[in-house]
N, CA and C atoms as a LAMMPS dump frame, in Angstrom:
ITEM: TIMESTEP
0
ITEM: NUMBER OF ATOMS
381
ITEM: BOX BOUNDS ff ff ff
-5.0000000000000000e+02 5.0000000000000000e+02
-5.0000000000000000e+02 5.0000000000000000e+02
-5.0000000000000000e+02 5.0000000000000000e+02
ITEM: ATOMS id mol type element x y z
1 1 1 N 1.114 -1.171 0.391
2 1 2 C 0.039 0.408 0.101
3 1 3 C 0.97 1.553 0.005
4 2 1 N 0.66 2.559 -0.753
5 2 2 C 1.172 3.479 -0.695
6 2 3 C 1.159 4.344 0.328
7 3 1 N 2.189 5.354 0.542
8 3 2 C 1.384 6.212 1.939
9 3 3 C 0.787 7.341 1.977
10 4 1 N -0.065 7.412 0.789
11 4 2 C -1.932 8.356 0.65
12 4 3 C -2.63 7.263 1.532
13 5 1 N -2.305 5.993 0.542
14 5 2 C -3.453 5.039 1.027
15 5 3 C -3.518 5.011 2.124
16 6 1 N -2.531 4.71 2.973
17 6 2 C -2.422 4.605 4.314
18 6 3 C -2.604 5.327 5.028
19 7 1 N -2.851 6.733 4.777
20 7 2 C -2.989 7.626 5.252
21 7 3 C -4.158 7.616 5.066
22 8 1 N -4.719 7.564 4.266
23 8 2 C -6.687 7.682 3.744
24 8 3 C -7.328 6.829 5.304
25 9 1 N -6.492 5.294 4.756
26 9 2 C -7.291 4.576 5.554
27 9 3 C -7.015 4.342 6.608
28 10 1 N -6.18 5.265 7.603
29 10 2 C -6.272 5.43 8.786
30 10 3 C -7.762 6.468 9.68
31 11 1 N -8.073 5.812 10.694
32 11 2 C -9.53 6.446 10.766
33 11 3 C -9.4 6.117 12.976
34 12 1 N -10.195 6.831 13.672
35 12 2 C -10.218 7.072 14.654
36 12 3 C -11.149 6.263 15.075
37 13 1 N -10.91 4.672 16.039
38 13 2 C -11.848 3.862 16.425
39 13 3 C -12.366 3.588 17.492
40 14 1 N -13.329 3.655 17.802
41 14 2 C -13.62 3.826 18.9
42 14 3 C -14.784 2.568 20.071
43 15 1 N -13.835 1.778 19.03
44 15 2 C -15.077 0.467 19.644
45 15 3 C -14.605 -0.769 18.692
46 16 1 N -14.06 -1.52 19.729
47 16 2 C -12.585 -2.881 19.22
48 16 3 C -12.981 -4.003 19.457
49 17 1 N -12.803 -5.545 18.676
50 17 2 C -12.69 -6.682 18.62
51 17 3 C -11.839 -6.966 20.258
52 18 1 N -12.395 -8.105 20.285
53 18 2 C -11.472 -8.309 21.841
54 18 3 C -10.369 -8.962 21.725
55 19 1 N -10.247 -9.916 20.548
56 19 2 C -8.996 -10.284 20.602
57 19 3 C -7.84 -10.282 20.85
58 20 1 N -6.651 -10.327 21.29
59 20 2 C -5.331 -10.495 21.209
60 20 3 C -4.455 -9.749 20.377
61 21 1 N -3.839 -8.729 20.44
62 21 2 C -3.197 -8.41 19.632
63 21 3 C -1.818 -8.828 19.545
64 22 1 N -1.235 -8.613 17.928
65 22 2 C -0.136 -10.357 18.3
66 22 3 C 1.066 -8.777 19.1
67 23 1 N 1.952 -10.013 19.669
68 23 2 C 3.224 -8.742 20.48
69 23 3 C 4.145 -8.663 19.435
70 24 1 N 4.303 -9.391 17.691
71 24 2 C 5.2 -8.712 16.961
72 24 3 C 4.595 -7.913 16.195
73 25 1 N 3.11 -6.69 15.99
74 25 2 C 2.481 -6.079 15.465
75 25 3 C 2.606 -4.972 16.468
76 26 1 N 2.942 -5.226 17.924
77 26 2 C 2.975 -4.398 18.27
78 26 3 C 4.415 -3.934 19.19
79 27 1 N 5.072 -4.136 18.332
80 27 2 C 6.721 -4.235 18.46
81 27 3 C 6.319 -3.6 17.156
82 28 1 N 6.134 -3.789 16.045
83 28 2 C 6.091 -3.256 15.126
84 28 3 C 5.536 -1.647 14.998
85 29 1 N 4.978 -1.347 15.631
86 29 2 C 4.824 -0.273 16.277
87 29 3 C 5.357 0.874 16.766
88 30 1 N 5.781 -0.048 17.716
89 30 2 C 6.575 0.932 19.152
90 30 3 C 8.139 0.989 17.988
91 31 1 N 8.549 0.408 17.653
92 31 2 C 9.745 0.442 16.427
93 31 3 C 9.395 1.737 15.291
94 32 1 N 8.381 1.496 14.983
95 32 2 C 7.949 2.931 13.699
96 32 3 C 7.75 4.277 15.21
97 33 1 N 7.342 4.348 16.346
98 33 2 C 7.829 5.165 16.495
99 33 3 C 9.013 5.5 17.356
100 34 1 N 9.753 4.456 17.543
101 34 2 C 11.431 4.992 17.323
102 34 3 C 12.261 5.56 16.345
103 35 1 N 11.886 5.666 15.017
104 35 2 C 12.669 5.457 13.884
105 35 3 C 11.227 6.902 13.743
106 36 1 N 10.874 7.478 14.757
107 36 2 C 10.898 8.943 14.081
108 36 3 C 11.891 10.048 14.096
109 37 1 N 11.674 11.145 13.988
110 37 2 C 12.218 11.95 14.316
111 37 3 C 11.842 13.244 15.275
112 38 1 N 13.285 13.61 15.917
113 38 2 C 13.093 14.165 17.086
114 38 3 C 14.102 15.29 17.442
115 39 1 N 13.707 16.242 18.023
116 39 2 C 14.453 17.334 18.189
117 39 3 C 16.136 17.372 18.35
118 40 1 N 17.178 17.42 17.795
119 40 2 C 18.904 16.733 18.441
120 40 3 C 18.389 14.919 19.062
121 41 1 N 17.569 14.179 18.161
122 41 2 C 17.431 12.796 17.76
123 41 3 C 17.438 12.586 19.945
124 42 1 N 16.712 13.49 19.967
125 42 2 C 16.409 13.107 21.728
126 42 3 C 15.209 12.49 22.191
127 43 1 N 14.681 11.784 21.214
128 43 2 C 13.512 11.145 21.704
129 43 3 C 12.841 11.041 23.112
130 44 1 N 12.612 11.942 23.223
131 44 2 C 11.613 12.725 24.482
132 44 3 C 11.274 11.427 24.879
133 45 1 N 10.846 10.358 24.637
134 45 2 C 9.141 9.666 24.883
135 45 3 C 9.328 8.713 25.339
136 46 1 N 8.506 7.791 26.296
137 46 2 C 8.275 6.08 26.739
138 46 3 C 7.026 6.176 26.096
139 47 1 N 6.551 4.357 25.982
140 47 2 C 5.82 3.977 25.081
141 47 3 C 5.836 2.698 26.436
142 48 1 N 4.585 2.687 27.379
143 48 2 C 4.327 1.718 28.175
144 48 3 C 2.822 1.019 27.412
145 49 1 N 3.091 -0.404 27.225
146 49 2 C 2.502 -0.581 26.82
147 49 3 C 1.684 -1.609 28.025
148 50 1 N 0.455 -2.39 27.452
149 50 2 C -0.386 -2.552 28.74
150 50 3 C -1.524 -3.552 28.206
151 51 1 N -1.489 -4.613 28.665
152 51 2 C -2.777 -5.371 28.169
153 51 3 C -3.004 -6.461 29.089
154 52 1 N -2.406 -6.409 30.689
155 52 2 C -3.351 -6.555 32.253
156 52 3 C -4.607 -5.967 32.195
157 53 1 N -5.028 -7.377 32.349
158 53 2 C -6.956 -6.874 32.034
159 53 3 C -6.961 -5.929 33.498
160 54 1 N -6.157 -6.063 34.493
161 54 2 C -6.539 -5.241 35.72
162 54 3 C -5.448 -3.468 35.567
163 55 1 N -4.805 -3.93 35.529
164 55 2 C -4.076 -2.775 35.018
165 55 3 C -4.44 -2.017 34.112
166 56 1 N -5.212 -2.519 33.037
167 56 2 C -6.062 -1.244 31.906
168 56 3 C -7.094 -0.948 32.324
169 57 1 N -7.718 -1.509 33.781
170 57 2 C -8.513 -0.819 33.672
171 57 3 C -8.453 0.463 35.195
172 58 1 N -7.406 -0.146 35.67
173 58 2 C -6.907 1.398 36.668
174 58 3 C -6.534 2.193 36.115
175 59 1 N -6.436 1.897 34.729
176 59 2 C -4.969 3.042 33.747
177 59 3 C -6.13 3.915 33.301
178 60 1 N -7.412 2.872 32.814
179 60 2 C -9.046 3.744 31.726
180 60 3 C -9.699 5.098 33.647
181 61 1 N -9.19 3.811 34.121
182 61 2 C -10.494 4.841 35.254
183 61 3 C -9.566 5.363 35.634
184 62 1 N -8.381 6.85 36.258
185 62 2 C -7.347 7.58 36.233
186 62 3 C -7.47 8.441 35.044
187 63 1 N -7.022 7.293 33.652
188 63 2 C -7.166 8.224 32.811
189 63 3 C -8.245 9.59 32.197
190 64 1 N -8.997 8.762 32.118
191 64 2 C -10.533 8.903 31.617
192 64 3 C -11.588 9.106 32.005
193 65 1 N -11.193 9.767 33.197
194 65 2 C -11.969 10.362 34.629
195 65 3 C -12.206 12.245 34.202
196 66 1 N -13.223 12.113 34.696
197 66 2 C -13.702 14.326 34.828
198 66 3 C -13.731 14.434 33.562
199 67 1 N -12.905 15.324 33.139
200 67 2 C -13.394 16.054 31.411
201 67 3 C -12.579 14.486 31.392
202 68 1 N -12.27 13.918 31.152
203 68 2 C -11.449 13.097 29.966
204 68 3 C -12.68 11.581 29.834
205 69 1 N -14.009 11.725 30.489
206 69 2 C -14.904 10.628 30.334
207 69 3 C -15.39 10.375 29.009
208 70 1 N -15.218 11.14 27.902
209 70 2 C -15.361 11.08 26.928
210 70 3 C -14.983 9.572 26.023
211 71 1 N -13.537 9.61 26.371
212 71 2 C -12.437 8.644 26.091
213 71 3 C -12.687 7.439 27.043
214 72 1 N -13.355 7.539 27.539
215 72 2 C -13.721 6.171 28.571
216 72 3 C -13.882 4.259 27.084
217 73 1 N -14.392 5.422 26.202
218 73 2 C -14.571 3.205 25.192
219 73 3 C -12.769 2.841 25.508
220 74 1 N -12.089 3.331 25.497
221 74 2 C -10.334 3.012 24.985
222 74 3 C -10.366 1.591 26.074
223 75 1 N -10.77 1.73 27.188
224 75 2 C -11.083 0.461 28.266
225 75 3 C -11.493 -0.776 27.752
226 76 1 N -11.849 -0.815 26.538
227 76 2 C -12.467 -1.691 25.515
228 76 3 C -11.319 -2.485 25.199
229 77 1 N -10.139 -1.22 24.969
230 77 2 C -9.166 -1.685 23.716
231 77 3 C -8.196 -3.03 24.655
232 78 1 N -8.18 -3.675 23.466
233 78 2 C -7.281 -4.721 24.389
234 78 3 C -6.246 -5.057 24.37
235 79 1 N -5.4 -3.861 23.969
236 79 2 C -4.076 -3.185 24.52
237 79 3 C -4.265 -1.981 24.39
238 80 1 N -3.557 -0.758 25.46
239 80 2 C -3.447 0.014 25.826
240 80 3 C -2.053 0.782 25.389
241 81 1 N -1.775 1.74 24.506
242 81 2 C 0.073 2.053 24.787
243 81 3 C 0.086 3.406 24.879
244 82 1 N 0.06 3.303 26.176
245 82 2 C 0.124 5.024 26.457
246 82 3 C 1.73 5.695 26.195
247 83 1 N 1.427 7.124 25.742
248 83 2 C 2.675 7.505 25.44
249 83 3 C 3.441 8.965 26.791
250 84 1 N 4.502 8.742 27.087
251 84 2 C 4.429 9.37 28.353
252 84 3 C 5.863 10.564 27.688
253 85 1 N 5.717 11.294 27.799
254 85 2 C 6.59 12.568 27.849
255 85 3 C 8.378 12.881 27.966
256 86 1 N 9.159 12.356 28.433
257 86 2 C 10.273 12.857 29.206
258 86 3 C 10.783 13.73 28.135
259 87 1 N 11.567 14.517 29.173
260 87 2 C 12.487 16.12 29.592
261 87 3 C 13.194 15.607 27.753
262 88 1 N 13.416 16.777 27.015
263 88 2 C 14.259 16.792 26.209
264 88 3 C 15.418 16.57 26.182
265 89 1 N 16.331 16.685 25.499
266 89 2 C 18.128 16.593 25.499
267 89 3 C 18.171 17.846 25.752
268 90 1 N 19.283 18.337 26.113
269 90 2 C 20.003 19.959 26.197
270 90 3 C 20.072 20.745 25.424
271 91 1 N 20.367 20.315 23.894
272 91 2 C 20.132 20.954 22.872
273 91 3 C 18.618 21.513 22.697
274 92 1 N 18.05 20.381 22.578
275 92 2 C 16.956 20.461 22.477
276 92 3 C 16.349 21.492 23.213
277 93 1 N 16.923 21.13 24.256
278 93 2 C 15.345 21.705 25.598
279 93 3 C 16.237 23.909 25.303
280 94 1 N 17.336 24.352 25.042
281 94 2 C 17.845 25.708 24.876
282 94 3 C 17.403 25.896 23.225
283 95 1 N 16.763 25.026 22.343
284 95 2 C 17.037 25.876 20.739
285 95 3 C 14.827 26.13 21.492
286 96 1 N 14.581 25.405 21.962
287 96 2 C 13.24 24.908 22.627
288 96 3 C 12.588 26.374 23.502
289 97 1 N 14.164 26.72 24.192
290 97 2 C 13.823 27.813 25.317
291 97 3 C 13.861 29.007 24.038
292 98 1 N 14.985 29.395 23.366
293 98 2 C 15.065 30.241 23.091
294 98 3 C 14.216 30.73 21.4
295 99 1 N 13.833 29.744 21.19
296 99 2 C 11.747 29.726 20.175
297 99 3 C 10.636 29.981 21.012
298 100 1 N 10.545 29.714 21.961
299 100 2 C 9.383 29.565 22.575
300 100 3 C 8.189 28.276 22.493
301 101 1 N 8.845 27.303 22.083
302 101 2 C 8.781 25.993 21.984
303 101 3 C 8.842 24.842 22.751
304 102 1 N 8.357 23.796 23.112
305 102 2 C 8.504 22.609 23.434
306 102 3 C 8.558 21.58 22.982
307 103 1 N 9.803 21.267 22.312
308 103 2 C 10.173 20.228 20.842
309 103 3 C 10.025 19.093 20.921
310 104 1 N 9.502 18.483 22.623
311 104 2 C 9.187 17.122 22.989
312 104 3 C 7.887 17.01 22.746
313 105 1 N 6.956 18.208 23.11
314 105 2 C 5.441 18.033 22.312
315 105 3 C 5.824 17.66 21.242
316 106 1 N 5.868 18.172 20.233
317 106 2 C 6.174 17.809 18.96
318 106 3 C 6.773 16.502 18.815
319 107 1 N 7.56 16.449 19.277
320 107 2 C 8.106 15.262 19.134
321 107 3 C 7.11 14.339 19.545
322 108 1 N 6.694 14.067 20.682
323 108 2 C 5.791 12.634 20.951
324 108 3 C 4.721 12.647 20.048
325 109 1 N 4.061 14.282 19.223
326 109 2 C 2.864 13.98 18.765
327 109 3 C 3.881 13.247 17.338
328 110 1 N 4.978 13.065 16.946
329 110 2 C 5.24 12.661 15.544
330 110 3 C 5.379 11.423 15.829
331 111 1 N 6.262 10.697 16.91
332 111 2 C 6.273 9.821 17.371
333 111 3 C 4.976 8.979 17.65
334 112 1 N 3.771 9.721 17.321
335 112 2 C 2.851 8.352 17.741
336 112 3 C 2.105 8.668 16.702
337 113 1 N 2.162 9.579 15.763
338 113 2 C 1.607 8.915 14.526
339 113 3 C 2.556 8.322 13.532
340 114 1 N 3.793 8.375 13.949
341 114 2 C 4.267 6.579 13.4
342 114 3 C 3.89 5.488 13.977
343 115 1 N 3.594 5.683 15.149
344 115 2 C 3.01 4.493 16.06
345 115 3 C 1.375 3.612 15.028
346 116 1 N 0.483 4.947 14.798
347 116 2 C -0.73 4.988 14.773
348 116 3 C -0.659 4.378 12.803
349 117 1 N 0.384 5.372 12.228
350 117 2 C -0.305 4.912 11.129
351 117 3 C 0.508 2.976 10.895
352 118 1 N 2.026 2.974 12.045
353 118 2 C 2.643 1.39 12.035
354 118 3 C 0.986 0.517 12.271
355 119 1 N 0.414 0.976 13.128
356 119 2 C -1.144 0.833 13.665
357 119 3 C -1.765 0.023 12.618
358 120 1 N -2.05 0.667 11.821
359 120 2 C -2.681 1.247 10.671
360 120 3 C -2.271 0.247 9.605
361 121 1 N -1.962 -0.213 9.138
362 121 2 C -0.374 -0.649 7.889
363 121 3 C -0.983 -2.21 8.778
364 122 1 N -1.236 -2.137 10.348
365 122 2 C -1.084 -3.922 10.677
366 122 3 C -2.199 -4.263 10.765
367 123 1 N -3.614 -3.508 10.674
368 123 2 C -4.991 -3.696 10.661
369 123 3 C -5.544 -3.549 12.135
370 124 1 N -4.954 -2.649 13.024
371 124 2 C -5.279 -2.835 13.825
372 124 3 C -5.731 -1.168 14.21
373 125 1 N -7.124 -1.217 14.828
374 125 2 C -7.583 0.458 15.219
375 125 3 C -6.755 0.932 16.334
376 126 1 N -7.109 2.652 16.084
377 126 2 C -6.76 2.912 16.913
378 126 3 C -7.345 3.865 17.32
379 127 1 N -7.257 4.802 18.454
380 127 2 C -7.927 6.156 18.85
381 127 3 C -6.521 7.138 20.156
């Protein structure tokens, strides 16, 4: 599939099949995120894969409560991948300071999009 077909195929899924996601597919998604560009190659992100039902329930109850309740549908996904922002490296922080930008926010967005596009290529739904 060419890139434009992949981009057109990607959509936000809000209901999921209960099937487990193959570990190899998850690893390919994480590898796609790892290959994303970042300011000064700081890769200021971490991804936490949650498949355990009890942990998934705790995570969704915490993350999707209050004003974020609209995303509670994520609880039905067979796997959650939490994106965690890390501090940028020194050069990216300094560049961001002088430009008034938080490059690690931009970088984590790019990494997440890489992960999502790979998931789409794998036939997996994301939101």
